[in-house]
N, CA, C and O atoms as a GROMACS GRO file, in nm:
protein
  472
    1MET      N    1  14.660   4.026  -4.174
    1MET     CA    2  14.667   3.892  -4.240
    1MET      C    3  14.573   3.779  -4.194
    1MET      O    4  14.535   3.770  -4.078
    2ARG      N    5  14.537   3.693  -4.292
    2ARG     CA    6  14.433   3.585  -4.276
    2ARG      C    7  14.516   3.473  -4.322
    2ARG      O    8  14.599   3.481  -4.412
    3CYS      N    9  14.487   3.364  -4.254
    3CYS     CA   10  14.531   3.224  -4.307
    3CYS      C   11  14.414   3.132  -4.276
    3CYS      O   12  14.346   3.139  -4.173
    4TYR      N   13  14.396   3.044  -4.376
    4TYR     CA   14  14.286   2.942  -4.355
    4TYR      C   15  14.316   2.818  -4.459
    4TYR      O   16  14.385   2.827  -4.560
    5LYS      N   17  14.254   2.714  -4.416
    5LYS     CA   18  14.283   2.596  -4.486
    5LYS      C   19  14.156   2.519  -4.536
    5LYS      O   20  14.075   2.478  -4.452
    6LYS      N   21  14.137   2.498  -4.672
    6LYS     CA   22  14.022   2.440  -4.728
    6LYS      C   23  14.050   2.288  -4.787
    6LYS      O   24  14.155   2.264  -4.846
    7PRO      N   25  13.964   2.202  -4.771
    7PRO     CA   26  13.983   2.074  -4.818
    7PRO      C   27  14.009   2.077  -4.969
    7PRO      O   28  13.962   2.170  -5.035
    8PHE      N   29  14.070   1.994  -5.018
    8PHE     CA   30  14.111   1.999  -5.164
    8PHE      C   31  13.962   1.968  -5.238
    8PHE      O   32  13.880   1.894  -5.184
    9SER      N   33  13.939   2.026  -5.353
    9SER     CA   34  13.852   1.990  -5.453
    9SER      C   35  13.871   2.072  -5.589
    9SER      O   36  13.897   2.192  -5.600
   10TRP      N   37  13.851   1.968  -5.701
   10TRP     CA   38  13.888   2.026  -5.816
   10TRP      C   39  13.804   2.155  -5.848
   10TRP      O   40  13.850   2.238  -5.926
   11GLU      N   41  13.695   2.173  -5.796
   11GLU     CA   42  13.615   2.291  -5.823
   11GLU      C   43  13.663   2.405  -5.762
   11GLU      O   44  13.632   2.515  -5.809
   12LEU      N   45  13.742   2.393  -5.652
   12LEU     CA   46  13.810   2.497  -5.581
   12LEU      C   47  13.924   2.527  -5.679
   12LEU      O   48  13.952   2.645  -5.697
   13VAL      N   49  13.989   2.438  -5.739
   13VAL     CA   50  14.118   2.481  -5.820
   13VAL      C   51  14.065   2.546  -5.945
   13VAL      O   52  14.124   2.640  -5.997
   14ALA      N   53  13.946   2.492  -5.996
   14ALA     CA   54  13.899   2.557  -6.125
   14ALA      C   55  13.837   2.675  -6.100
   14ALA      O   56  13.858   2.762  -6.185
   15ASP      N   57  13.751   2.711  -5.986
   15ASP     CA   58  13.684   2.833  -5.996
   15ASP      C   59  13.751   2.951  -5.914
   15ASP      O   60  13.748   3.066  -5.958
   16GLU      N   61  13.808   2.920  -5.798
   16GLU     CA   62  13.879   3.011  -5.698
   16GLU      C   63  14.031   3.035  -5.732
   16GLU      O   64  14.077   3.148  -5.714
   17ILE      N   65  14.111   2.935  -5.782
   17ILE     CA   66  14.237   2.962  -5.781
   17ILE      C   67  14.276   2.973  -5.930
   17ILE      O   68  14.218   2.898  -6.008
   18ARG      N   69  14.376   3.066  -5.983
   18ARG     CA   70  14.430   3.067  -6.115
   18ARG      C   71  14.572   3.039  -6.095
   18ARG      O   72  14.653   3.114  -6.040
   19TRP      N   73  14.597   2.908  -6.150
   19TRP     CA   74  14.757   2.871  -6.144
   19TRP      C   75  14.802   2.963  -6.254
   19TRP      O   76  14.730   2.979  -6.352
   20ASP      N   77  14.933   3.033  -6.240
   20ASP     CA   78  14.970   3.123  -6.339
   20ASP      C   79  15.093   3.040  -6.408
   20ASP      O   80  15.160   3.087  -6.500
   21TYR      N   81  15.110   2.926  -6.357
   21TYR     CA   82  15.253   2.870  -6.411
   21TYR      C   83  15.224   2.775  -6.534
   21TYR      O   84  15.320   2.723  -6.590
   22GLY      N   85  15.099   2.751  -6.577
   22GLY     CA   86  15.096   2.670  -6.680
   22GLY      C   87  15.075   2.517  -6.647
   22GLY      O   88  15.038   2.440  -6.735
   23ALA      N   89  15.101   2.474  -6.512
   23ALA     CA   90  15.091   2.366  -6.474
   23ALA      C   91  15.061   2.354  -6.322
   23ALA      O   92  15.100   2.449  -6.253
   24LEU      N   93  14.998   2.255  -6.261
   24LEU     CA   94  14.966   2.276  -6.124
   24LEU      C   95  15.075   2.204  -6.046
   24LEU      O   96  15.128   2.097  -6.078
   25PRO      N   97  15.103   2.283  -5.927
   25PRO     CA   98  15.233   2.262  -5.842
   25PRO      C   99  15.208   2.112  -5.762
   25PRO      O  100  15.268   2.094  -5.657
   26PHE      N  101  15.129   2.020  -5.810
   26PHE     CA  102  15.114   1.902  -5.763
   26PHE      C  103  15.066   1.798  -5.848
   26PHE      O  104  14.989   1.828  -5.939
   27ASP      N  105  15.100   1.686  -5.832
   27ASP     CA  106  15.063   1.562  -5.933
   27ASP      C  107  14.901   1.544  -5.944
   27ASP      O  108  14.824   1.535  -5.849
   28ARG      N  109  14.871   1.541  -6.070
   28ARG     CA  110  14.734   1.507  -6.079
   28ARG      C  111  14.667   1.379  -6.025
   28ARG      O  112  14.556   1.384  -5.974
   29GLN      N  113  14.734   1.269  -6.037
   29GLN     CA  114  14.692   1.160  -5.974
   29GLN      C  115  14.700   1.159  -5.820
   29GLN      O  116  14.630   1.079  -5.757
   30ASN      N  117  14.781   1.243  -5.757
   30ASN     CA  118  14.797   1.233  -5.622
   30ASN      C  119  14.790   1.393  -5.568
   30ASN      O  120  14.885   1.460  -5.528
   31PRO      N  121  14.650   1.432  -5.580
   31PRO     CA  122  14.634   1.589  -5.534
   31PRO      C  123  14.665   1.581  -5.388
   31PRO      O  124  14.681   1.472  -5.333
   32PRO      N  125  14.674   1.712  -5.315
   32PRO     CA  126  14.694   1.723  -5.174
   32PRO      C  127  14.575   1.700  -5.110
   32PRO      O  128  14.468   1.695  -5.173
   33ALA      N  129  14.585   1.682  -4.970
   33ALA     CA  130  14.461   1.670  -4.901
   33ALA      C  131  14.362   1.805  -4.880
   33ALA      O  132  14.239   1.815  -4.884
   34SER      N  133  14.476   1.910  -4.853
   34SER     CA  134  14.409   2.061  -4.841
   34SER      C  135  14.493   2.148  -4.921
   34SER      O  136  14.596   2.111  -4.976
   35LEU      N  137  14.443   2.269  -4.925
   35LEU     CA  138  14.495   2.396  -4.992
   35LEU      C  139  14.516   2.489  -4.864
   35LEU      O  140  14.425   2.497  -4.781
   36TYR      N  141  14.624   2.552  -4.850
   36TYR     CA  142  14.645   2.650  -4.754
   36TYR      C  143  14.652   2.795  -4.833
   36TYR      O  144  14.716   2.817  -4.936
   37PHE      N  145  14.575   2.885  -4.761
   37PHE     CA  146  14.563   3.022  -4.822
   37PHE      C  147  14.614   3.106  -4.718
   37PHE      O  148  14.580   3.085  -4.602
   38VAL      N  149  14.704   3.211  -4.753
   38VAL     CA  150  14.741   3.306  -4.663
   38VAL      C  151  14.723   3.437  -4.740
   38VAL      O  152  14.763   3.452  -4.856
   39HIS      N  153  14.671   3.517  -4.680
   39HIS     CA  154  14.657   3.673  -4.727
   39HIS      C  155  14.737   3.754  -4.655
   39HIS      O  156  14.716   3.765  -4.534
   40VAL      N  157  14.840   3.824  -4.717
   40VAL     CA  158  14.907   3.926  -4.637
   40VAL      C  159  14.960   4.032  -4.745
   40VAL      O  160  15.011   3.996  -4.851
   41CYS      N  161  14.942   4.170  -4.709
   41CYS     CA  162  14.982   4.249  -4.774
   41CYS      C  163  14.890   4.290  -4.920
   41CYS      O  164  14.939   4.362  -5.007
   42GLY      N  165  14.779   4.243  -4.928
   42GLY     CA  166  14.698   4.256  -5.022
   42GLY      C  167  14.721   4.138  -5.144
   42GLY      O  168  14.664   4.134  -5.253
   43PHE      N  169  14.800   4.064  -5.101
   43PHE     CA  170  14.835   3.928  -5.201
   43PHE      C  171  14.784   3.801  -5.136
   43PHE      O  172  14.798   3.788  -5.014
   44ARG      N  173  14.722   3.700  -5.214
   44ARG     CA  174  14.700   3.567  -5.168
   44ARG      C  175  14.777   3.475  -5.205
   44ARG      O  176  14.775   3.442  -5.323
   45PHE      N  177  14.862   3.411  -5.113
   45PHE     CA  178  14.940   3.300  -5.157
   45PHE      C  179  14.865   3.174  -5.130
   45PHE      O  180  14.795   3.169  -5.029
   46VAL      N  181  14.875   3.061  -5.219
   46VAL     CA  182  14.809   2.945  -5.210
   46VAL      C  183  14.917   2.850  -5.201
   46VAL      O  184  15.016   2.861  -5.274
   47PHE      N  185  14.904   2.758  -5.117
   47PHE     CA  186  14.997   2.653  -5.083
   47PHE      C  187  14.940   2.525  -5.086
   47PHE      O  188  14.823   2.506  -5.055
   48VAL      N  189  15.033   2.417  -5.131
   48VAL     CA  190  14.968   2.277  -5.115
   48VAL      C  191  15.027   2.188  -4.994
   48VAL      O  192  14.986   2.075  -4.968
   49SER      N  193  15.131   2.258  -4.924
   49SER     CA  194  15.186   2.194  -4.818
   49SER      C  195  15.262   2.283  -4.707
   49SER      O  196  15.302   2.394  -4.742
   50LEU      N  197  15.284   2.237  -4.573
   50LEU     CA  198  15.360   2.329  -4.502
   50LEU      C  199  15.506   2.340  -4.543
   50LEU      O  200  15.574   2.437  -4.510
   51ALA      N  201  15.552   2.240  -4.614
   51ALA     CA  202  15.699   2.250  -4.654
   51ALA      C  203  15.707   2.382  -4.766
   51ALA      O  204  15.797   2.466  -4.768
   52GLN      N  205  15.607   2.377  -4.842
   52GLN     CA  206  15.609   2.485  -4.936
   52GLN      C  207  15.597   2.615  -4.879
   52GLN      O  208  15.664   2.706  -4.929
   53ILE      N  209  15.514   2.642  -4.774
   53ILE     CA  210  15.504   2.760  -4.703
   53ILE      C  211  15.645   2.804  -4.640
   53ILE      O  212  15.685   2.921  -4.641
   54GLY      N  213  15.712   2.700  -4.588
   54GLY     CA  214  15.864   2.724  -4.544
   54GLY      C  215  15.952   2.786  -4.633
   54GLY      O  216  16.031   2.876  -4.605
   55GLU      N  217  15.928   2.713  -4.778
   55GLU     CA  218  16.017   2.759  -4.870
   55GLU      C  219  16.006   2.903  -4.908
   55GLU      O  220  16.106   2.970  -4.931
   56TYR      N  221  15.890   2.950  -4.914
   56TYR     CA  222  15.848   3.076  -4.943
   56TYR      C  223  15.897   3.172  -4.844
   56TYR      O  224  15.951   3.277  -4.879
   57ARG      N  225  15.880   3.135  -4.702
   57ARG     CA  226  15.924   3.211  -4.615
   57ARG      C  227  16.067   3.221  -4.606
   57ARG      O  228  16.113   3.328  -4.565
   58ALA      N  229  16.164   3.107  -4.647
   58ALA     CA  230  16.304   3.126  -4.666
   58ALA      C  231  16.342   3.229  -4.773
   58ALA      O  232  16.438   3.304  -4.763
   59PHE      N  233  16.255   3.225  -4.881
   59PHE     CA  234  16.278   3.306  -4.986
   59PHE      C  235  16.264   3.457  -4.943
   59PHE      O  236  16.354   3.537  -4.966
   60TYR      N  237  16.152   3.491  -4.882
   60TYR     CA  238  16.131   3.623  -4.845
   60TYR      C  239  16.215   3.680  -4.724
   60TYR      O  240  16.230   3.800  -4.699
   61ASP      N  241  16.269   3.568  -4.650
   61ASP     CA  242  16.359   3.611  -4.530
   61ASP      C  243  16.493   3.683  -4.571
   61ASP      O  244  16.557   3.750  -4.490
   62GLN      N  245  16.530   3.666  -4.697
   62GLN     CA  246  16.662   3.710  -4.733
   62GLN      C  247  16.631   3.867  -4.765
   62GLN      O  248  16.529   3.903  -4.824
   63PRO      N  249  16.737   3.959  -4.717
   63PRO     CA  250  16.716   4.091  -4.729
   63PRO      C  251  16.725   4.128  -4.886
   63PRO      O  252  16.643   4.211  -4.928
   64LEU      N  253  16.801   4.082  -4.961
   64LEU     CA  254  16.794   4.112  -5.096
   64LEU      C  255  16.753   4.017  -5.176
   64LEU      O  256  16.775   3.899  -5.148
   65LYS      N  257  16.687   4.054  -5.289
   65LYS     CA  258  16.628   3.950  -5.393
   65LYS      C  259  16.724   3.857  -5.448
   65LYS      O  260  16.828   3.900  -5.499
   66PRO      N  261  16.699   3.730  -5.441
   66PRO     CA  262  16.795   3.642  -5.509
   66PRO      C  263  16.797   3.629  -5.646
   66PRO      O  264  16.685   3.629  -5.698
   67SER      N  265  16.882   3.620  -5.713
   67SER     CA  266  16.878   3.614  -5.860
   67SER      C  267  16.872   3.472  -5.920
   67SER      O  268  16.774   3.402  -5.893
   68PHE      N  269  16.963   3.429  -5.992
   68PHE     CA  270  16.945   3.295  -6.059
   68PHE      C  271  16.975   3.164  -5.962
   68PHE      O  272  16.942   3.050  -5.997
   69ARG      N  273  17.041   3.193  -5.836
   69ARG     CA  274  17.067   3.082  -5.768
   69ARG      C  275  16.947   3.002  -5.716
   69ARG      O  276  16.958   2.885  -5.680
   70TRP      N  277  16.835   3.068  -5.715
   70TRP     CA  278  16.709   2.984  -5.665
   70TRP      C  279  16.665   2.907  -5.796
   70TRP      O  280  16.617   2.794  -5.794
   71GLY      N  281  16.686   2.976  -5.902
   71GLY     CA  282  16.634   2.904  -6.027
   71GLY      C  283  16.703   2.782  -6.074
   71GLY      O  284  16.643   2.706  -6.150
   72ASP      N  285  16.839   2.755  -6.030
   72ASP     CA  286  16.898   2.619  -6.052
   72ASP      C  287  16.827   2.513  -5.962
   72ASP      O  288  16.791   2.404  -6.007
   73ALA      N  289  16.811   2.546  -5.852
   73ALA     CA  290  16.774   2.415  -5.763
   73ALA      C  291  16.632   2.406  -5.749
   73ALA      O  292  16.584   2.308  -5.692
   74LYS      N  293  16.547   2.512  -5.802
   74LYS     CA  294  16.410   2.504  -5.764
   74LYS      C  295  16.316   2.510  -5.898
   74LYS      O  296  16.197   2.537  -5.892
   75MET      N  297  16.382   2.481  -6.017
   75MET     CA  298  16.310   2.491  -6.147
   75MET      C  299  16.192   2.379  -6.132
   75MET      O  300  16.219   2.259  -6.123
   76ARG      N  301  16.061   2.429  -6.132
   76ARG     CA  302  15.962   2.332  -6.124
   76ARG      C  303  15.864   2.366  -6.235
   76ARG      O  304  15.816   2.269  -6.294
   77TYR      N  305  15.825   2.493  -6.275
   77TYR     CA  306  15.711   2.495  -6.359
   77TYR      C  307  15.778   2.552  -6.485
   77TYR      O  308  15.889   2.604  -6.493
   78TYR      N  309  15.670   2.529  -6.598
   78TYR     CA  310  15.710   2.570  -6.720
   78TYR      C  311  15.600   2.658  -6.761
   78TYR      O  312  15.483   2.627  -6.739
   79ASN      N  313  15.636   2.772  -6.823
   79ASN     CA  314  15.560   2.887  -6.858
   79ASN      C  315  15.477   2.834  -6.987
   79ASN      O  316  15.497   2.716  -7.017
   80ASP      N  317  15.400   2.897  -7.055
   80ASP     CA  318  15.325   2.873  -7.153
   80ASP      C  319  15.430   2.868  -7.278
   80ASP      O  320  15.389   2.804  -7.374
   81ASN      N  321  15.529   2.914  -7.288
   81ASN     CA  322  15.623   2.912  -7.402
   81ASN      C  323  15.721   2.786  -7.363
   81ASN      O  324  15.823   2.766  -7.429
   82GLY      N  325  15.688   2.706  -7.259
   82GLY     CA  326  15.779   2.597  -7.237
   82GLY      C  327  15.910   2.610  -7.173
   82GLY      O  328  15.989   2.517  -7.160
   83GLU      N  329  15.933   2.737  -7.131
   83GLU     CA  330  16.049   2.781  -7.062
   83GLU      C  331  16.037   2.757  -6.908
   83GLU      O  332  15.937   2.788  -6.844
   84ALA      N  333  16.165   2.689  -6.846
   84ALA     CA  334  16.141   2.667  -6.714
   84ALA      C  335  16.157   2.795  -6.632
   84ALA      O  336  16.241   2.875  -6.674
   85GLN      N  337  16.096   2.823  -6.533
   85GLN     CA  338  16.099   2.912  -6.428
   85GLN      C  339  16.045   2.865  -6.289
   85GLN      O  340  15.969   2.774  -6.256
   86THR      N  341  16.115   2.963  -6.216
   86THR     CA  342  16.097   2.920  -6.054
   86THR      C  343  15.968   2.964  -6.022
   86THR      O  344  15.907   3.052  -6.083
   87PRO      N  345  15.918   2.888  -5.906
   87PRO     CA  346  15.778   2.933  -5.866
   87PRO      C  347  15.766   3.069  -5.806
   87PRO      O  348  15.659   3.122  -5.777
   88PHE      N  349  15.896   3.129  -5.786
   88PHE     CA  350  15.899   3.266  -5.736
   88PHE      C  351  15.880   3.381  -5.848
   88PHE      O  352  15.847   3.497  -5.821
   89ALA      N  353  15.905   3.334  -5.966
   89ALA     CA  354  15.908   3.443  -6.078
   89ALA      C  355  15.819   3.549  -6.096
   89ALA      O  356  15.844   3.666  -6.124
   90ARG      N  357  15.683   3.478  -6.070
   90ARG     CA  358  15.564   3.578  -6.094
   90ARG      C  359  15.521   3.635  -5.970
   90ARG      O  360  15.412   3.692  -5.974
   91LEU      N  361  15.586   3.634  -5.852
   91LEU     CA  362  15.536   3.708  -5.738
   91LEU      C  363  15.546   3.852  -5.761
   91LEU      O  364  15.634   3.889  -5.840
   92PRO      N  365  15.466   3.942  -5.703
   92PRO     CA  366  15.468   4.085  -5.729
   92PRO      C  367  15.596   4.141  -5.651
   92PRO      O  368  15.641   4.099  -5.544
   93LEU      N  369  15.641   4.239  -5.725
   93LEU     CA  370  15.750   4.306  -5.669
   93LEU      C  371  15.744   4.393  -5.550
   93LEU      O  372  15.838   4.409  -5.471
   94TYR      N  373  15.626   4.450  -5.542
   94TYR     CA  374  15.587   4.529  -5.425
   94TYR      C  375  15.606   4.470  -5.291
   94TYR      O  376  15.609   4.536  -5.188
   95LEU      N  377  15.621   4.326  -5.299
   95LEU     CA  378  15.621   4.247  -5.173
   95LEU      C  379  15.773   4.257  -5.113
   95LEU      O  380  15.803   4.227  -4.998
   96TRP      N  381  15.869   4.308  -5.219
   96TRP     CA  382  16.020   4.311  -5.170
   96TRP      C  383  16.042   4.458  -5.098
   96TRP      O  384  16.147   4.487  -5.042
   97GLN      N  385  15.944   4.537  -5.107
   97GLN     CA  386  15.993   4.675  -5.013
   97GLN      C  387  15.990   4.612  -4.870
   97GLN      O  388  15.921   4.519  -4.828
   98LYS      N  389  16.086   4.687  -4.805
   98LYS     CA  390  16.147   4.640  -4.700
   98LYS      C  391  16.005   4.606  -4.574
   98LYS      O  392  15.991   4.496  -4.522
   99ALA      N  393  15.926   4.707  -4.549
   99ALA     CA  394  15.818   4.685  -4.460
   99ALA      C  395  15.719   4.575  -4.508
   99ALA      O  396  15.674   4.493  -4.428
  100LYS      N  397  15.693   4.576  -4.615
  100LYS     CA  398  15.607   4.460  -4.668
  100LYS      C  399  15.678   4.322  -4.663
  100LYS      O  400  15.614   4.225  -4.622
  101ARG      N  401  15.792   4.311  -4.698
  101ARG     CA  402  15.879   4.181  -4.679
  101ARG      C  403  15.870   4.120  -4.549
  101ARG      O  404  15.843   4.003  -4.524
  102VAL      N  405  15.896   4.214  -4.471
  102VAL     CA  406  15.897   4.181  -4.321
  102VAL      C  407  15.756   4.140  -4.275
  102VAL      O  408  15.746   4.045  -4.197
  103LYS      N  409  15.647   4.203  -4.317
  103LYS     CA  410  15.508   4.140  -4.294
  103LYS      C  411  15.478   4.005  -4.358
  103LYS      O  412  15.411   3.915  -4.308
  104VAL      N  413  15.546   4.006  -4.490
  104VAL     CA  414  15.509   3.869  -4.544
  104VAL      C  415  15.587   3.760  -4.462
  104VAL      O  416  15.534   3.653  -4.432
  105VAL      N  417  15.701   3.789  -4.431
  105VAL     CA  418  15.781   3.688  -4.345
  105VAL      C  419  15.707   3.634  -4.215
  105VAL      O  420  15.691   3.517  -4.179
  106ARG      N  421  15.664   3.756  -4.153
  106ARG     CA  422  15.595   3.727  -4.015
  106ARG      C  423  15.465   3.656  -4.044
  106ARG      O  424  15.413   3.570  -3.973
  107GLY      N  425  15.415   3.710  -4.171
  107GLY     CA  426  15.269   3.636  -4.213
  107GLY      C  427  15.296   3.484  -4.223
  107GLY      O  428  15.228   3.399  -4.165
  108LEU      N  429  15.392   3.461  -4.295
  108LEU     CA  430  15.405   3.325  -4.328
  108LEU      C  431  15.456   3.224  -4.197
  108LEU      O  432  15.408   3.112  -4.176
  109GLU      N  433  15.551   3.281  -4.123
  109GLU     CA  434  15.564   3.210  -3.996
  109GLU      C  435  15.460   3.205  -3.899
  109GLU      O  436  15.472   3.123  -3.809
  110ARG      N  437  15.348   3.287  -3.902
  110ARG     CA  438  15.237   3.269  -3.831
  110ARG      C  439  15.156   3.177  -3.882
  110ARG      O  440  15.097   3.110  -3.798
  111ALA      N  441  15.129   3.145  -4.028
  111ALA     CA  442  15.068   3.066  -4.100
  111ALA      C  443  15.122   2.910  -4.057
  111ALA      O  444  15.047   2.817  -4.025
  112ILE      N  445  15.253   2.906  -4.063
  112ILE     CA  446  15.316   2.770  -4.024
  112ILE      C  447  15.286   2.728  -3.885
  112ILE      O  448  15.255   2.612  -3.859
  113ARG      N  449  15.295   2.830  -3.788
  113ARG     CA  450  15.251   2.787  -3.644
  113ARG      C  451  15.096   2.747  -3.655
  113ARG      O  452  15.059   2.637  -3.615
  114ASP      N  453  15.022   2.826  -3.702
  114ASP     CA  454  14.870   2.803  -3.694
  114ASP      C  455  14.846   2.664  -3.765
  114ASP      O  456  14.776   2.578  -3.710
  115PHE      N  457  14.896   2.646  -3.872
  115PHE     CA  458  14.858   2.523  -3.965
  115PHE      C  459  14.914   2.409  -3.895
  115PHE      O  460  14.854   2.302  -3.898
  116ALA      N  461  15.031   2.421  -3.828
  116ALA     CA  462  15.093   2.292  -3.764
  116ALA      C  463  15.019   2.258  -3.637
  116ALA      O  464  15.021   2.141  -3.598
  117LYS      N  465  14.961   2.343  -3.575
  117LYS     CA  466  14.840   2.297  -3.457
  117LYS      C  467  14.747   2.203  -3.512
  117LYS      O  468  14.717   2.103  -3.448
  118ASP      N  469  14.694   2.228  -3.636
  118ASP     CA  470  14.595   2.132  -3.666
  118ASP      C  471  14.628   2.005  -3.732
  118ASP      O  472  14.538   1.924  -3.757
   0.00000   0.00000   0.00000
């Protein structure tokens, strides 16, 4: 598990990160100061705030994959067809295997602790 923080730059967004949701998860006029990267189980999570990391930790902390109940409260992004989808919709399913899910939760908790120290 690796976690690190980089200062925000538009080049970083354009070159290194591919936002799959068709929209950036922040306002273009008010970009975040930093981007938070967490690598766990062969997947790279990219976050714009500590609150967003906590949201994903709460999502993966559940033993069963939630269905549409997250969709109602957390609709944020629109895909290429203009349909609303949750930020969790395109996460890889292999992360839901019990051993990997536990590692993801531990990794996100550790990232929250490490980033909160800064």
